[in-house]
C-alpha positions in Angstrom: -15.9 67.0 -60.6 -19.1 65.0 -60.3 -19.2 62.5 -57.5 -21.1 59.3 -57.0 -23.0 59.5 -53.7 -23.3 56.7 -51.2 -26.9 55.6 -51.0 -28.7 54.1 -48.1 -29.6 50.4 -48.4 -33.1 49.5 -49.5 -35.2 46.5 -48.3 -33.7 44.4 -51.0 -30.0 45.6 -50.7 -27.4 43.6 -48.7 -27.2 44.1 -45.0 -24.6 46.6 -44.0 -21.6 45.5 -41.9 -20.4 49.1 -41.4 -22.5 52.3 -41.4 -21.3 55.8 -40.7 -23.3 59.0 -41.1 -21.8 62.4 -40.4 -18.6 61.0 -38.9 -16.4 63.8 -37.6 -13.1 63.9 -35.9 -10.7 66.8 -35.1 -7.4 67.0 -33.3 -7.1 70.4 -31.8 -7.8 72.9 -34.6 -7.2 70.3 -37.3 -10.3 68.6 -38.7 -9.4 65.2 -39.9 -12.8 63.8 -40.8 -15.4 66.3 -41.8 -18.8 64.6 -41.8 -18.1 61.5 -43.9 -20.7 58.9 -44.7 -19.8 55.2 -45.3 -21.9 52.1 -46.2 -20.2 48.8 -46.4 -22.2 45.7 -47.4 -21.6 42.5 -45.4 -19.3 40.0 -47.2 -17.6 42.5 -49.4 -14.3 44.4 -49.7 -14.5 48.1 -49.1 -11.4 50.2 -49.8 -10.8 53.7 -48.4 -8.2 55.6 -50.5 -6.6 58.9 -49.9 -3.2 60.7 -49.7 -1.1 60.5 -46.5 -2.8 62.4 -43.7 -6.2 62.2 -45.3 -7.7 60.5 -42.3 -7.8 56.8 -43.4 -6.1 55.4 -40.3 -8.2 57.7 -38.1 -11.4 56.3 -39.6 -10.2 52.8 -39.0 -9.3 53.6 -35.4 -12.7 55.1 -34.8 -14.7 52.3 -36.4 -12.6 49.7 -34.5 -13.3 51.5 -31.1 -9.7 52.5 -30.6 -10.5 56.2 -30.4 -13.8 58.1 -30.1 -15.6 60.2 -32.7 -16.6 63.8 -32.2 -19.9 63.3 -33.9 -21.7 60.9 -36.1 -24.0 57.9 -36.1 -21.9 54.7 -36.3 -22.8 51.1 -36.5 -20.4 48.2 -36.9 -21.7 44.6 -37.2 -25.2 45.8 -36.4 -24.0 47.4 -33.1 -24.1 51.0 -32.1 -20.5 52.1 -31.6 -21.3 54.6 -28.8 -23.4 52.3 -26.7 -22.2 48.8 -27.6 -18.4 49.0 -28.0 -17.8 45.6 -26.5 -20.2 43.9 -28.9 -18.4 45.7 -31.8 -15.0 44.5 -30.5 -16.3 40.9 -30.3 -17.2 41.0 -34.0 -14.1 42.7 -35.5 -10.4 42.1 -36.1 -7.8 44.8 -36.7 -4.5 44.5 -38.5 -2.6 47.9 -38.4 0.2 49.3 -40.5 2.8 47.8 -38.1 2.8 44.1 -37.2 1.7 43.1 -33.7 3.6 39.8 -33.9 5.9 39.1 -30.9 9.2 38.1 -32.6 10.6 36.5 -29.5 8.2 33.6 -29.5 7.1 31.2 -32.2 4.3 31.6 -34.7 2.4 28.9 -32.9 2.9 30.6 -29.5 1.7 33.9 -30.9 -1.6 32.3 -31.9 -1.9 30.3 -28.7 -1.4 33.6 -26.8 -4.3 35.1 -28.7 -6.4 32.1 -28.0 -5.8 32.6 -24.3 -6.7 36.3 -24.5 -10.0 35.2 -26.1 -10.5 32.8 -23.2 -10.7 29.8 -25.4 -10.4 26.4 -23.7 -7.0 24.9 -24.2 -8.1 22.2 -26.6 -10.2 24.6 -28.6 -7.3 27.1 -28.7 -4.9 24.4 -30.1 -7.5 23.4 -32.7 -8.0 27.0 -33.9 -4.2 27.6 -33.9 -3.6 24.5 -36.0 -6.3 25.5 -38.5 -5.0 29.0 -38.9 -1.4 27.9 -39.3 -2.6 25.6 -42.1 -4.9 28.2 -43.7 -2.1 30.8 -43.8 0.7 28.4 -45.0 2.6 28.7 -41.8 2.6 25.1 -40.5 6.2 24.4 -41.5 7.4 27.6 -39.7 5.1 27.3 -36.7 7.7 26.4 -34.2 10.4 28.9 -35.3 10.7 32.3 -33.6 8.6 34.8 -35.5 11.6 37.2 -35.6 13.1 35.0 -38.4 9.9 35.2 -40.5 9.9 37.1 -43.8 7.8 40.3 -44.1 5.1 38.4 -45.9 5.0 35.6 -43.3 4.8 38.1 -40.5 1.8 39.8 -42.1 0.1 36.5 -42.7 0.7 35.6 -39.0 -0.6 39.1 -38.0 -3.9 38.5 -39.8 -4.2 35.0 -38.5 -3.9 36.4 -35.0 -6.8 38.7 -35.6 -8.9 35.7 -36.7 -8.6 33.6 -33.6 -11.9 35.0 -32.4 -15.1 34.8 -34.4 -14.3 37.7 -36.6 -17.0 38.9 -39.0 -15.4 42.2 -40.0 -11.7 42.7 -40.6 -10.0 46.1 -40.8 -6.8 45.9 -42.8 -4.9 49.2 -42.6 -2.3 49.2 -45.4 -1.6 45.5 -44.9 0.8 45.0 -47.8 3.1 48.1 -47.4 6.7 47.1 -47.9 5.9 43.6 -49.1 7.4 42.2 -52.3 5.1 41.5 -55.3 4.8 37.8 -54.6 3.9 38.4 -50.9 1.3 41.0 -52.0 -0.4 38.6 -54.4 -0.4 35.9 -51.6 -2.2 38.5 -49.3 -4.7 39.3 -52.1 -5.5 35.6 -52.4 -6.1 35.3 -48.7 -8.3 38.3 -48.6 -10.5 36.8 -51.4 -10.7 33.6 -49.4 -11.8 35.4 -46.3 -14.5 37.3 -48.2 -15.7 34.0 -49.8 -16.1 32.7 -46.3 -18.4 35.6 -45.3 -15.9 38.0 -43.7 -16.3 41.8 -44.5 -13.0 43.5 -45.2 -12.4 47.2 -44.7 -9.1 48.0 -46.5 -7.0 51.1 -46.6 -4.1 51.0 -49.0 -1.5 53.2 -50.8 -1.5 50.8 -53.7 -4.2 51.8 -56.2 -3.9 48.5 -58.1 -4.6 46.7 -54.9 -7.9 48.5 -54.5 -8.7 48.0 -58.2 -7.9 44.2 -57.8 -9.8 43.6 -54.5 -12.5 46.1 -53.7 -16.1 45.8 -54.5 -16.5 49.5 -53.7 -14.1 52.3 -53.2 -14.3 55.6 -51.4 -11.8 58.4 -52.1 -11.0 60.6 -49.0 -9.7 64.1 -49.6 -9.3 66.9 -47.1 -11.5 65.1 -44.6 -14.4 64.5 -47.0 -15.5 61.7 -49.3 -14.8 63.0 -52.8 -16.5 60.1 -54.5 -17.7 56.5 -53.9 -18.4 53.7 -56.3 -17.0 50.6 -58.0 -13.6 51.0 -59.6 -15.2 51.2 -63.1 -17.7 53.8 -61.9 -14.9 56.0 -60.5 -12.9 55.7 -63.7 -15.8 56.9 -65.7 -15.7 60.2 -63.7 -12.4 61.1 -65.2 -12.0 62.2 -68.9 -8.8 61.6 -70.9 -9.3 58.3 -72.7 -7.7 58.1 -76.1 -6.4 55.9 -78.9 -2.8 56.4 -79.8 -1.5 55.7 -83.3 2.3 55.5 -83.9 3.7 55.6 -87.5 7.1 54.8 -88.9 6.3 56.1 -92.4 6.2 59.9 -92.4 3.8 59.9 -95.4 1.3 57.7 -93.6 1.6 60.0 -90.6 0.9 63.1 -92.7 -2.1 61.4 -94.3 -3.6 60.6 -90.9 -3.1 64.1 -89.6 -4.7 65.5 -92.7 -7.8 63.2 -92.5 -8.5 63.0 -88.8 -10.2 65.7 -86.7 -10.0 66.7 -83.0 -6.6 65.0 -82.6 -3.4 65.7 -80.8 -0.2 65.2 -82.8 3.5 64.8 -82.2 5.5 65.4 -85.4 8.7 64.2 -83.8 7.4 60.9 -82.5 5.0 60.5 -85.5 2.1 59.8 -83.2 -1.6 60.8 -83.3 -3.9 60.8 -80.2 -7.6 60.4 -80.9 -10.1 61.1 -78.0 -11.9 57.8 -77.2 -13.6 56.0 -74.4 -11.9 52.8 -75.5 -15.1 50.9 -76.5 -14.9 48.2 -79.1 -17.2 50.2 -81.4 -14.8 53.2 -81.3 -11.8 51.0 -81.9 -13.5 49.3 -84.8 -14.2 52.7 -86.4 -10.5 53.7 -86.1 -9.4 50.4 -87.7 -12.0 50.7 -90.4 -10.7 54.2 -91.3 -7.1 52.9 -91.5 -8.3 50.2 -93.9 -10.4 52.5 -96.0 -7.6 55.1 -96.3 -5.0 52.4 -96.9 -2.9 53.9 -94.1 -0.8 51.6 -92.0 0.0 52.4 -88.4 3.0 50.7 -86.8 1.3 50.5 -83.4 -2.2 51.2 -81.9 -2.6 51.5 -78.2 -5.6 52.4 -76.1 -5.6 54.3 -72.9 -8.5 54.5 -70.5 -8.4 56.3 -67.2 -7.2 54.2 -64.3 -7.4 54.7 -60.5 -4.2 56.8 -60.6 -6.1 59.3 -62.8 -9.1 59.2 -60.5 -6.8 59.7 -57.4 -5.1 62.7 -58.8 -8.3 64.2 -60.2 -10.2 63.9 -56.9 -7.4 64.8 -54.5 -5.7 67.5 -56.5 -2.6 65.3 -57.1 -1.6 65.5 -53.4 0.9 62.9 -52.2 1.5 60.6 -55.2 0.5 57.0 -54.3 2.5 53.9 -55.0 2.9 53.1 -58.7 0.4 50.7 -60.3 0.7 48.6 -63.4 1.0 50.3 -66.8 -2.3 52.0 -67.9 -2.1 51.1 -71.6 -2.9 47.8 -73.3 -1.3 47.4 -76.7 -3.5 46.4 -79.6 -1.3 45.3 -82.5 
């Protein structure tokens, strides 16, 4: 499998919010991160994918100063992680897999508590709290105990709490796990708004459609190493398997197609033909032109191009199936 390497920034490329070179971490005899390199441009969404146990959360913990690395040159927000951890902490926010919200107090009190921890003056703390409650659609619920919030509301409050300080880099470790589709889409909208405001988001997720939807760049982590890095489209081009599928209801039309076409996969019982294709308009047009020229009518034409599910399984050996994404095929009738 050919991989797309992470390249160092040039003088004209965007400033990097997160840089890691040769990051290593082991727990006893188990190597979790085996010399990975990361480069995350400021003001972007970077997604780290991988099966359970691949080291995603470990990477987040190291880059957010929660645990130390065994080796590697690491910079976050322009600060050296080894010598300037306090400066790193001042620039970042972290939302882990489990909510840090205190359910016994109100949403407003949770935010005011964070303002106190950041040593904000009382008036400033109340101003920031009011702004965040409004920004995350929590104003109406602000004075209710957080224990009564829905899962989506708790996650929104959790992220709002990380933004009380002047956060420039936000680590989101599987932030939408367990949320219903509507809450997930609300979270996606908020992530986009944060990035539009200049925040860099480092996202780990089990939902491949989430990375496809949000991430400017994606890295796939497998067995402690980066298997590939690139945009979603670049990663999809690494995986073969695209095809056009023709389904027939007339057996005679099916037989004519089988006799005329080459390098195809057939299913006599389902009356379907699969033609290798990269799904480009030019290739689709050639298939349609052939159908017209041969006076053969297909009941249905669908196109399949590799998606991030295919990339994930190809690069990680199929380990630990991720959460289901949307259907890979788009019908063309």
